[in-house]
C-alpha positions in Angstrom: -9.1 -22.7 -22.2 -12.4 -21.1 -21.2 -13.4 -17.8 -22.6 -13.8 -14.9 -20.1 -15.1 -11.3 -20.2 -14.2 -8.2 -18.3 -16.8 -5.4 -17.9 -16.1 -2.0 -16.4 -18.9 -0.1 -14.6 -19.2 2.3 -17.5 -19.9 -0.6 -19.8 -16.6 -0.9 -21.6 -16.1 -4.6 -22.3 -13.0 -6.8 -23.1 -13.0 -10.4 -24.1 -10.2 -12.9 -23.4 -9.4 -16.2 -21.8 -9.7 -17.4 -18.2 -6.4 -17.1 -16.2 -6.1 -18.7 -12.8 -9.3 -19.8 -11.2 -12.5 -19.9 -13.3 -15.5 -18.2 -11.9 -16.5 -14.6 -11.3 -15.1 -11.7 -9.3 -15.7 -8.0 -8.6 -13.5 -5.2 -7.3 -12.0 -1.8 -8.2 -10.0 -1.8 -11.4 -6.5 -0.4 -11.0 -3.3 -0.7 -13.0 0.2 -1.4 -11.8 3.2 -0.2 -13.8 5.8 -2.6 -12.4 7.7 -4.8 -14.9 8.7 -7.2 -12.1 7.7 -8.1 -8.6 4.2 -9.4 -9.4 4.4 -12.0 -6.5 4.9 -9.2 -4.0 2.1 -7.2 -5.6 -0.3 -10.1 -5.4 0.4 -10.8 -1.7 0.3 -7.1 -0.6 -2.8 -6.7 1.6 -3.2 -3.1 0.3 -4.7 -4.6 -2.9 -7.6 -6.2 -1.0 -10.8 -5.8 -3.1 -8.9 -4.5 -6.1 -8.6 -6.1 -9.6 -5.1 -5.4 -10.7 -4.2 -4.8 -14.4 -0.6 -5.3 -15.2 0.7 -2.8 -17.8 3.8 -4.9 -18.5 2.6 -7.4 -21.2 4.5 -10.5 -20.2 3.7 -11.8 -16.7 4.6 -15.1 -15.0 8.0 -16.0 -16.3 9.6 -16.2 -12.9 6.8 -18.3 -11.4 6.0 -18.3 -7.7 8.1 -19.3 -4.7 7.6 -19.4 -0.9 10.3 -16.8 -0.1 8.9 -13.7 -1.8 5.4 -13.7 -0.3 4.6 -10.4 1.5 1.7 -12.0 3.5 0.1 -15.4 4.0 -2.1 -15.3 0.9 -2.9 -13.5 -2.4 -5.1 -10.5 -1.6 -6.1 -9.1 -5.1 -9.7 -9.6 -6.0 -8.8 -10.4 -9.6 -5.8 -10.3 -12.0 -5.6 -9.0 -15.6 -2.6 -9.8 -17.9 -2.0 -9.6 -21.6 0.5 -12.4 -22.3 1.0 -15.0 -19.5 4.2 -16.9 -19.6 3.9 -20.4 -21.2 6.6 -21.8 -19.0 8.4 -20.9 -15.8 12.0 -19.8 -16.4 13.5 -19.1 -12.9 15.5 -21.5 -10.8 13.8 -20.1 -7.7 10.3 -21.0 -9.0 8.4 -23.7 -7.1 5.2 -23.5 -9.2 3.6 -21.4 -11.9 1.7 -18.2 -11.4 -1.3 -19.7 -13.1 -1.3 -22.7 -10.7 -1.0 -20.4 -7.7 -3.9 -18.2 -8.8 -6.0 -21.3 -9.4 -5.0 -22.9 -6.0 -6.0 -19.7 -4.1 -9.2 -19.2 -6.1 -8.2 -15.9 -7.7 -10.2 -15.3 -10.9 -8.2 -13.7 -13.7 -8.3 -13.0 -17.4 -5.6 -13.0 -20.1 -5.2 -12.2 -23.7 -6.8 -8.8 -23.6 -5.4 -5.4 -24.7 -4.1 -4.2 -21.3 -2.8 -1.0 -22.9 -6.2 0.0 -24.1 -7.7 -0.9 -20.7 -5.0 1.1 -18.9 -5.5 4.1 -21.1 -9.2 3.9 -20.4 -8.6 3.9 -16.7 -6.2 6.9 -17.0 -8.9 8.9 -18.9 -11.9 7.8 -16.9 -10.4 7.0 -13.5 -10.4 3.8 -11.4 -13.8 2.2 -11.4 -15.6 -1.0 -10.4 -15.1 -4.0 -12.7 -16.2 -7.6 -13.0 -14.4 -10.6 -14.5 -16.3 -13.8 -15.4 -15.6 -17.1 -17.2 -19.1 -18.3 -16.3 -21.2 -15.4 -17.7 -21.3 -14.7 -21.4 -23.7 -11.7 -21.4 -21.9 -8.4 -20.7 -25.1 -6.7 -19.8 -25.9 -9.2 -17.1 -22.4 -8.9 -15.7 -22.6 -5.1 -15.8 -25.7 -5.3 -13.6 -23.7 -7.2 -10.9 -20.8 -4.8 -11.3 -23.0 -1.8 -10.5 -24.4 -3.7 -7.5 -20.9 -4.3 -6.1 -19.3 -2.2 -3.4 -17.2 0.9 -4.0 -13.8 1.6 -2.6 -14.7 5.1 -1.4 -16.1 5.0 2.1 -14.8 1.4 2.8 -13.0 0.6 6.0 -10.9 -2.4 5.1 -7.9 -2.5 7.4 -9.7 -4.7 10.0 -10.3 -7.3 7.2 -6.6 -7.8 6.5 -5.0 -7.2 9.9 -3.5 -9.9 12.1 -5.9 -11.4 14.6 -3.4 -11.6 17.4 -0.3 -9.7 18.3 3.2 -11.2 17.6 6.8 -10.2 17.9 9.5 -9.9 15.3 12.8 -10.0 17.3 15.7 -7.7 16.6 18.6 -9.0 14.6 21.6 -9.0 16.9 21.6 -6.6 19.8 18.3 -5.1 20.6 18.4 -1.3 20.5 14.7 -0.2 20.5 11.2 -1.5 20.9 8.5 -0.5 18.4 4.8 -1.0 18.4 3.6 -1.5 14.8 -0.1 -1.3 14.0 -0.9 -3.8 11.4 -3.3 -2.2 8.9 -2.2 -4.5 6.1 1.5 -4.8 6.9 4.0 -6.5 4.5 6.4 -9.1 5.8 9.5 -7.2 4.7 8.6 -4.1 6.7 9.2 -5.4 10.3 12.2 -7.3 8.9 13.8 -4.0 7.8 13.3 -2.6 11.3 14.6 -5.8 12.9 17.8 -5.4 10.7 18.4 -2.2 12.6 18.2 -3.7 16.0 14.5 -3.0 16.6 12.2 -5.5 18.3 8.8 -5.1 16.6 5.6 -5.8 18.4 3.0 -6.2 15.6 -0.5 -5.3 16.9 -3.9 -5.8 15.4 -5.7 -2.8 13.8 -8.1 -2.8 16.7 -5.3 -2.1 19.3 -6.0 0.7 21.7 -3.6 3.3 23.0 -3.4 1.3 26.2 -2.3 -1.8 24.2 0.4 0.3 22.6 1.6 1.8 26.0 1.7 -1.8 27.4 4.5 -2.7 24.9 6.6 0.1 26.4 7.7 1.2 23.0 10.4 3.7 21.9 8.4 4.4 18.8 5.1 3.8 17.0 4.7 2.6 13.4 1.6 2.5 11.2 1.7 0.2 8.2 0.3 0.3 4.7 -3.2 -1.0 4.1 -6.4 -0.9 2.0 -9.5 1.3 2.2 -10.6 4.9 2.5 -8.8 6.8 5.3 -11.9 9.0 5.6 -13.8 5.9 6.8 -11.3 5.3 9.6 -11.7 6.8 13.0 -10.4 4.4 15.7 -6.8 4.3 14.5 -6.7 8.1 14.1 -7.8 8.6 17.7 -5.2 6.1 18.8 -2.5 8.0 16.9 -3.6 11.3 18.4 -3.2 9.8 21.8 0.3 8.6 20.9 1.3 12.0 19.6 0.0 13.5 22.8 2.3 11.1 24.6 5.2 12.4 22.5 5.8 8.9 21.1 8.0 9.1 18.0 6.0 8.1 15.0 6.7 6.7 11.5 4.0 5.7 9.0 3.9 4.5 5.5 1.2 4.5 2.8 -2.1 4.2 4.8 -0.1 5.2 7.8 0.7 8.5 6.0 -2.9 9.2 5.3 -4.0 8.5 8.9 -1.1 10.7 10.1 -2.4 13.5 7.9 -5.9 13.1 9.2 -4.7 13.0 12.8 -2.9 16.3 12.2 -6.1 17.9 10.9 -5.6 17.5 7.1 -8.2 16.0 4.8 -7.7 13.1 2.3 -9.1 12.6 -1.2 -9.4 9.8 -3.8 -7.0 10.1 -6.7 -8.3 9.7 -10.2 -6.4 6.4 -10.8 -3.8 6.3 -8.1 -0.1 5.5 -8.0 0.8 1.8 -8.3 4.1 0.4 -9.4 7.8 0.4 -8.5 9.0 3.3 -10.7 7.4 6.5 -9.2 9.7 9.6 -8.8 9.6 11.4 -5.5 11.6 14.3 -4.1 12.6 14.3 -0.4 12.3 18.0 0.2 14.3 17.7 3.4 17.4 16.7 1.4 16.6 17.8 -2.2 17.2 14.2 -3.4 15.0 12.4 -5.9 14.3 8.7 -5.4 12.5 6.1 -7.4 9.9 4.5 -5.2 7.3 1.7 -5.0 3.7 2.9 -4.7 0.3 1.4 -4.1 -2.3 4.0 -3.1 -5.5 5.4 -4.4 -6.0 8.1 -1.8 -3.8 11.1 -0.9 -3.4 13.7 1.9 -4.7 17.2 1.1 -2.1 19.4 2.7 -0.4 22.7 1.6 2.8 22.0 -0.3 4.5 25.2 1.1 4.9 26.4 4.6 4.0 24.8 7.9 0.6 24.2 9.6 0.2 24.5 13.4 -1.4 21.5 15.0 -2.1 20.5 18.6 1.0 18.3 18.4 3.5 20.6 16.7 4.3 22.1 13.3 3.4 19.9 10.3 4.7 20.3 6.7 5.0 18.3 3.5 8.4 16.6 3.3 8.0 14.5 0.1 6.2 15.2 -3.2 5.6 13.2 -6.3 7.3 14.7 -9.3 4.7 13.4 -11.8 1.7 15.2 -10.3 2.7 17.1 -7.1 0.7 14.7 -4.9 1.8 14.8 -1.2 4.1 11.8 -0.6 5.3 12.5 2.9 4.6 14.6 6.1 6.8 15.8 8.9 5.9 16.9 12.4 8.3 19.0 14.4 8.3 20.8 17.7 7.5 24.5 17.4 10.4 26.9 17.7 10.7 30.6 18.0 12.8 30.9 14.8 11.5 30.2 11.3 15.1 29.5 10.1 15.7 26.7 12.6 13.1 24.0 12.6 12.4 22.3 15.9 13.2 18.7 16.7 11.5 16.0 14.6 8.5 14.3 16.4 7.1 12.1 13.6 7.1 11.6 9.9 5.5 9.5 7.2 5.7 8.7 3.5 3.0 7.7 1.1 5.1 5.0 -0.6 6.8 1.7 0.3 10.4 1.9 1.5 10.8 -1.8 2.3 11.7 -2.5 -1.4 9.5 -5.6 -1.8 9.2 -5.4 -4.7 10.9 -2.2 -5.7 14.0 -0.1 -5.6 16.1 0.5 -2.5 16.3 4.3 -2.8 14.0 4.9 0.2 15.7 2.4 2.7 17.2 5.4 4.5 13.7 6.1 6.0 14.2 3.2 8.4 17.5 4.8 9.5 15.7 8.1 10.0 13.2 6.3 12.3 16.1 5.0 14.3 17.5 8.6 14.5 14.1 9.8 15.6 14.0 7.4 18.5 17.6 8.3 19.3 16.7 12.0 19.4 19.4 12.9 16.9 17.2 14.5 14.2 
């Protein structure tokens, strides 16, 4: 097996063996704390232009199948594991992870100390990285790393969105119609809505407010996706138009960040982000704590206490991460004359992934809350 090197933009170097496709790749180095669900991680468009380091040491034992894909391809820019499985051990597997990475041209590295690399990223923050099985000189690779693009300031949703609109029909009797803006949507997300009798019209990231109105939706959904929310303007203007139309809104991940910016809040880049399927979050509207799946490097800068008046209603923080108090959800309500009785819910969003692919099912209730929002019962 060919030798490979990994070089971070601060010069830290690791040596290992090529895993997946041989060659060279660049991206932002981030770590994922999930012990399972690597296939869903690899095919999540939110990981576009990121090199994912798996903190779990043993990866690949369940192989790859055609049922667990969250999109049509692998999106990660590179893949870093410590101890790749030598054989596939799942009856559902159709091929090995190594073969899949190689087929799709994803450059990876194995056999390195991923714990040391993760600790380095925790201390220094997410940074650019290069992996190469063709370059033997770390200094030469470092030059190319420093010349590569940064995540901050990058608008990427248009690179991962669908090129044409499509419809996911409701399961059983149709109850509602939802316009879903694809900013990097995962396959399971419209499926979760369809399970609840929602006909989902998935629209490209370039869709206009008129495109949304043409669907005749009962609600608007913004998906997860990659990139810097501060570099996005079009989708924010579209969302503000929808809020002015009083269209019920639900957003996840990138959709939470854009909701925050549409309401007048800022966003900022986290030191190393939240990525994995074991992040504790409190739903402050119920007081319940849920274990959730995350994949975000940016967060909303909003006050944790009280409400903020916006042109569209009263905004507040509905969810918060129990590890670091990062905003994990927002709520928009109609203003009322009484502080003790909040107004009706107009829109909400969360920073994590409630579709449970891969991940726990603790947050599935959010899709029910969206149904209640469109019903006008919350």
